[in-house]
DRENBA-627343 format. One record per residue (C-alpha): x, y, z. Coordinates in pm, whole numbers. Each point is the difference from the previous one (the first is absolute). Layout:
residues N
[[X; Y; Z]]
...
end
This chain:
residues 81
[[5106; -863; -5980]]
[[-426; -39; 1]]
[[-200; -63; 267]]
[[-256; -204; -249]]
[[43; -371; 19]]
[[-129; -188; -336]]
[[-321; -60; -39]]
[[-37; -308; 237]]
[[286; 76; 266]]
[[-147; 74; 375]]
[[216; 31; 267]]
[[75; -194; 363]]
[[198; -36; 288]]
[[232; -308; 176]]
[[-172; 9; 321]]
[[313; -84; 132]]
[[232; 264; -132]]
[[-250; 155; -210]]
[[205; 41; -274]]
[[-294; 99; -305]]
[[-66; -276; -231]]
[[-120; 75; -333]]
[[-251; -247; -61]]
[[-306; -67; -287]]
[[-316; 0; 99]]
[[-43; -344; -40]]
[[218; -99; 208]]
[[-308; 128; 346]]
[[-39; -259; 235]]
[[301; -165; -127]]
[[329; -109; 203]]
[[320; 154; -77]]
[[321; 69; 121]]
[[180; 317; 26]]
[[333; 26; -171]]
[[171; 198; 337]]
[[-56; -209; 282]]
[[-116; -334; -182]]
[[-348; 18; 224]]
[[-295; -155; -95]]
[[-333; 192; 6]]
[[-341; -2; -164]]
[[-87; 265; -221]]
[[-273; 211; 96]]
[[-360; -7; -226]]
[[-39; 191; -231]]
[[-159; 273; 146]]
[[224; 105; 215]]
[[338; -103; -236]]
[[-141; 324; -173]]
[[-29; 218; 290]]
[[313; -69; 104]]
[[148; 32; -402]]
[[-196; 377; 73]]
[[171; 83; 339]]
[[329; -39; -100]]
[[4; 102; -340]]
[[-158; 331; 205]]
[[330; -18; 234]]
[[201; -12; -234]]
[[-190; 316; -195]]
[[100; 185; 333]]
[[388; -84; 31]]
[[32; 81; -324]]
[[-149; 360; -29]]
[[-72; 89; 378]]
[[-315; 141; 95]]
[[-53; 163; -328]]
[[-138; -226; -187]]
[[-226; 188; -176]]
[[321; 178; -132]]
[[142; -350; -122]]
[[-354; -98; -119]]
[[24; 296; -236]]
[[298; -64; -95]]
[[-45; -306; -103]]
[[-347; 114; -197]]
[[242; 235; -178]]
[[302; -220; -77]]
[[-286; -180; -229]]
[[-12; 305; -184]]
end
């Protein structure tokens, strides 16, 4: 499973149930409906959406690699050779 999203994808969480939703950056400031609980909410502005996406991806990386993030990054670099 890749940590990378398509170029225009971002992640935001449903304010009601916390489900992480994948949305295009062009959806910023638009209304969305959570696919898990059905709650309707406004997707954050573009910069906040980018910040949430970075935080989400970093938390996934930490869960997958634990405290040894540097070793995980090095392993990814080595696999590209």
